[in-house]
LOGUMAR-561475 format. One record per atom (N, C-alpha, C, O, CB): x, z, y; residue number from 1. Coordinates in steps of 0.05 Angstrom, whole numbers, plus 5000, padded with zeros to 4 digits. Each point is the difference from the previous one (the first is absolute). Glycine has a CB too. Layout:
LOGUMAR-561475
NODE   px   pz   py num
NODE    X    Z    Y NUM
...
end
This chain:
LOGUMAR-561475
NODE   px   pz   py num
NODE 3459 1499 0559   1
NODE 5009 5021 4987   1
NODE 5020 4980 4987   1
NODE 5024 5003 4996   1
NODE 4935 5037 5000   1
NODE 5023 4934 4997   2
NODE 5018 4981 4978   2
NODE 5005 4986 5018   2
NODE 5001 4982 4983   2
NODE 4983 5017 4973   2
NODE 5022 4988 5067   3
NODE 5025 4993 5006   3
NODE 5015 5005 5012   3
NODE 5009 4984 5017   3
NODE 4978 4998 4975   3
NODE 5024 5044 5005   4
NODE 5014 5026 4994   4
NODE 5015 5015 4979   4
NODE 5016 5018 5004   4
NODE 4956 4979 5019   4
NODE 5017 4987 4946   5
NODE 5012 5004 4984   5
NODE 4991 5039 5000   5
NODE 5014 5020 4996   5
NODE 5025 4926 5010   5
NODE 4939 5051 4999   6
NODE 4999 5037 4993   6
NODE 4983 5002 4989   6
NODE 4991 5024 5002   6
NODE 5024 4996 5029   6
NODE 4963 4956 4946   7
NODE 4985 5017 4993   7
NODE 5009 5022 4978   7
NODE 4987 5021 4996   7
NODE 4983 4942 5020   7
NODE 5044 5034 4975   8
NODE 5001 5007 4974   8
NODE 5008 5038 5007   8
NODE 5006 5016 4982   8
NODE 5013 4924 4993   8
NODE 4976 5067 5061   9
NODE 5013 5027 5005   9
NODE 4985 5006 5018   9
NODE 5004 5020 5013   9
NODE 5039 4978 4975   9
NODE 4934 4981 5016  10
NODE 4980 5014 5024  10
NODE 4980 5005 4980  10
NODE 5005 4990 4978  10
NODE 5003 4985 5071  10
NODE 4966 5043 4956  11
NODE 4979 4994 4991  11
NODE 4986 4992 5020  11
NODE 5007 5004 5023  11
NODE 4998 5020 4943  11
NODE 4956 4957 5024  12
NODE 4987 4989 5013  12
NODE 4985 5005 5032  12
NODE 4984 4987 5014  12
NODE 5021 5005 4937  12
NODE 5010 5034 5050  13
NODE 5002 5008 5043  13
NODE 5025 4996 5003  13
NODE 5007 5016 5017  13
NODE 4961 5025 4997  13
NODE 5054 4943 4978  14
NODE 5015 4994 5013  14
NODE 5022 5035 4999  14
NODE 5023 5001 5009  14
NODE 4938 4951 5019  14
NODE 5028 5064 4964  15
NODE 5019 5029 4988  15
NODE 5017 4995 4979  15
NODE 4995 4982 4984  15
NODE 4970 5049 5026  15
NODE 5055 4984 4988  16
NODE 5026 4999 4990  16
NODE 4994 5010 4971  16
NODE 4987 5020 5004  16
NODE 5041 4987 5042  16
NODE 4976 4990 4927  17
NODE 4994 5008 4968  17
NODE 5017 5021 4994  17
NODE 5022 4992 5009  17
NODE 4966 4964 4975  17
NODE 5014 5060 5009  18
NODE 5011 5025 4996  18
NODE 5022 4994 4970  18
NODE 5000 5018 4984  18
NODE 4951 5012 5043  18
NODE 5059 4953 4970  19
NODE 5015 4989 4968  19
NODE 5033 5025 4990  19
NODE 5017 4998 4982  19
NODE 4967 4930 5036  19
NODE 5014 5091 5002  20
NODE 5028 5013 4995  20
NODE 5002 5025 5015  20
NODE 5005 4997 5023  20
NODE 5017 4960 4971  20
NODE 4975 5066 4999  21
NODE 4999 5025 5002  21
NODE 5008 4998 5040  21
NODE 5015 4980 5000  21
NODE 5003 5039 4934  21
NODE 4981 4984 5079  22
NODE 5014 5008 5029  22
NODE 5010 5029 5005  22
NODE 4986 5019 5003  22
NODE 4983 4947 5015  22
NODE 5059 5034 4982  23
NODE 5012 5024 5003  23
NODE 5010 4993 5027  23
NODE 5002 4978 5010  23
NODE 5008 5039 4940  23
NODE 5000 5011 5060  24
NODE 5028 4992 5033  24
NODE 5006 5035 4986  24
NODE 4995 5015 4981  24
NODE 4981 4943 5090  24
NODE 5044 5041 4965  25
NODE 5015 5033 5005  25
NODE 4966 5014 5006  25
NODE 4989 5021 4995  25
NODE 5076 4969 5036  25
NODE 4931 4995 4978  26
NODE 4968 5006 5017  26
NODE 4979 5028 4980  26
NODE 4985 5017 5011  26
NODE 5012 4915 5007  26
NODE 5011 5063 4946  27
NODE 4992 5010 4973  27
NODE 5023 5032 4999  27
NODE 5015 5007 4983  27
NODE 4971 4930 4989  27
NODE 5009 5074 5053  28
NODE 5011 5033 4998  28
NODE 4993 4999 4969  28
NODE 5015 4982 4990  28
NODE 4972 5050 5062  28
NODE 4998 4978 4931  29
NODE 4998 5009 4981  29
NODE 5004 4982 4972  29
NODE 4983 5000 4982  29
NODE 4992 5029 5050  29
NODE 5045 4959 4967  30
NODE 5001 4970 4977  30
NODE 5025 5024 4985  30
NODE 5016 5017 5006  30
NODE 4976 4914 5028  30
NODE 4995 5055 4942  31
NODE 5034 5008 4986  31
NODE 5012 4981 4981  31
NODE 4991 4978 5001  31
NODE 4998 5069 5001  31
NODE 5024 4956 4986  32
NODE 5019 4980 4992  32
NODE 4995 4976 4987  32
NODE 5013 4979 5001  32
NODE 5006 5055 4998  32
NODE 4949 4977 4984  33
NODE 4995 4988 4975  33
NODE 4978 4976 5014  33
NODE 4997 4977 4992  33
NODE 5013 5071 4967  33
NODE 4971 4971 5072  34
NODE 4987 4976 4998  34
NODE 5018 4975 5024  34
NODE 4994 4977 5006  34
NODE 4953 5056 4978  34
NODE 5070 4980 5022  35
NODE 5009 4982 5007  35
NODE 5014 4984 4989  35
NODE 4988 4981 4989  35
NODE 5006 5038 5036  35
NODE 5026 4981 4973  36
NODE 5004 4991 4971  36
NODE 4992 4967 4983  36
NODE 5010 4979 4995  36
NODE 4981 5074 5008  36
NODE 4980 4964 4993  37
NODE 4967 4988 4989  37
NODE 5002 4970 5026  37
NODE 5005 4976 4996  37
NODE 4954 5088 4987  37
NODE 5037 4945 5030  38
NODE 4995 4982 5015  38
NODE 5018 4984 5018  38
NODE 4988 4982 5012  38
NODE 4979 5043 4980  38
NODE 5049 4976 5012  39
NODE 5033 4980 4994  39
NODE 4993 4984 4983  39
NODE 4992 4977 5006  39
NODE 5044 5054 4997  39
NODE 4965 4977 4979  40
NODE 4995 4976 4971  40
NODE 4977 4992 4998  40
NODE 5001 4978 4989  40
NODE 5025 5038 4983  40
NODE 4947 4991 5034  41
NODE 4984 4985 5005  41
NODE 5005 4970 5021  41
NODE 4994 4976 4996  41
NODE 4986 5072 4991  41
NODE 5034 4971 5038  42
NODE 5003 4978 5016  42
NODE 5022 4967 4996  42
NODE 5000 4976 5007  42
NODE 4985 5074 5019  42
NODE 5034 4972 4955  43
NODE 5026 4976 4991  43
NODE 4966 4977 4973  43
NODE 4998 4976 5006  43
NODE 5082 5076 4988  43
NODE 4907 4954 4992  44
NODE 4990 4993 4993  44
NODE 4993 4972 5017  44
NODE 5010 4977 4999  44
NODE 4986 5070 4978  44
NODE 4984 4964 5037  45
NODE 4984 4980 5021  45
NODE 5011 4990 5007  45
NODE 4993 4980 5012  45
NODE 4984 5034 5001  45
NODE 5047 4991 4983  46
NODE 5020 4979 5020  46
NODE 5020 4980 4997  46
NODE 5011 4982 5013  46
NODE 4983 5050 5005  46
NODE 5006 4982 4955  47
NODE 5003 4972 4983  47
NODE 4996 4984 4980  47
NODE 5015 4990 4983  47
NODE 5000 5023 5034  47
NODE 4949 4986 4991  48
NODE 4984 4986 4993  48
NODE 4992 4970 5022  48
NODE 5002 4976 4999  48
NODE 4987 5074 4973  48
NODE 4999 4978 5051  49
NODE 4999 4985 5023  49
NODE 5014 4976 5024  49
NODE 4994 4980 5012  49
NODE 4988 5059 4971  49
NODE 5034 4972 5014  50
NODE 5025 4983 5021  50
NODE 5014 4971 4998  50
NODE 5011 4985 5015  50
NODE 5000 5061 4987  50
NODE 4982 4955 4960  51
NODE 5016 4965 4994  51
NODE 4967 4991 5006  51
NODE 4997 4984 5018  51
NODE 5055 5013 4931  51
NODE 4919 5015 5034  52
NODE 4971 4985 5001  52
NODE 4994 4988 5048  52
NODE 4995 4980 5014  52
NODE 4977 5072 4920  52
NODE 5035 4973 5068  53
NODE 5002 4992 5033  53
NODE 5026 4975 4996  53
NODE 4995 4976 4996  53
NODE 4993 5084 5033  53
NODE 5036 4952 4973  54
NODE 5012 4979 5009  54
NODE 5001 4973 4986  54
NODE 5017 4986 5012  54
NODE 5002 5049 5005  54
NODE 4970 4953 4964  55
NODE 4990 4984 4998  55
NODE 4980 4991 4999  55
NODE 4999 4979 4986  55
NODE 5026 5026 5008  55
NODE 4945 5007 5024  56
NODE 4978 4988 5009  56
NODE 5007 4978 5028  56
NODE 4990 4979 5008  56
NODE 4983 5067 4969  56
NODE 5062 4981 5040  57
NODE 5008 4997 5023  57
NODE 5011 4967 5000  57
NODE 5004 4985 5018  57
NODE 5006 5070 4988  57
NODE 4992 4942 4967  58
NODE 5019 4976 5005  58
NODE 4985 4974 4988  58
NODE 5008 4977 5006  58
NODE 5037 5055 4991  58
NODE 4935 4972 4987  59
NODE 4982 4980 4999  59
NODE 4988 4987 5025  59
NODE 4997 4976 5004  59
NODE 4998 5045 4956  59
NODE 4997 4998 5055  60
NODE 4983 5004 5023  60
NODE 5024 4987 5021  60
NODE 4992 4992 5022  60
NODE 4972 5058 4963  60
NODE 5057 4948 5012  61
NODE 5014 4989 5024  61
NODE 5015 4969 4993  61
NODE 5007 4982 5016  61
NODE 5003 5072 5001  61
NODE 4991 4947 4946  62
NODE 5000 4966 4999  62
NODE 4975 4990 5000  62
NODE 5003 4976 4999  62
NODE 5035 5021 4975  62
NODE 4940 5008 5027  63
NODE 4976 4994 4999  63
NODE 5000 4991 5034  63
NODE 4988 4980 5009  63
NODE 4992 5053 4943  63
NODE 5035 4989 5067  64
NODE 4992 4990 5035  64
NODE 5030 4979 4994  64
NODE 5000 4988 5021  64
NODE 4972 5068 5021  64
NODE 5047 4936 4945  65
NODE 5017 4987 5008  65
NODE 4994 4965 4975  65
NODE 5015 4981 4996  65
NODE 5022 5078 5026  65
NODE 4934 4945 4967  66
NODE 5006 4985 4990  66
NODE 4974 4976 5018  66
NODE 4996 4976 4995  66
NODE 5033 5056 4957  66
NODE 4959 4985 5066  67
NODE 4975 4991 5009  67
NODE 5010 4994 5028  67
NODE 4980 4996 5013  67
NODE 4983 5031 4956  67
NODE 5062 4970 5050  68
NODE 4997 4998 5018  68
NODE 5033 4983 5000  68
NODE 5010 4992 5022  68
NODE 4946 5051 4991  68
end
């Protein structure tokens, strides 16, 4: 998990941690309010997580380049 930089999104058993509401077209009874709340949670997650993960990937690549 650590090698793949997934420790923030997987539990100790390697299973995904639920970080935001997961909704989709299969959810037939989904109302507008629930859908928009789920989208908002997902966007909040992305705005925080994508830059952090990108930074960790860049650091890893710099380390590889510096040591090869």
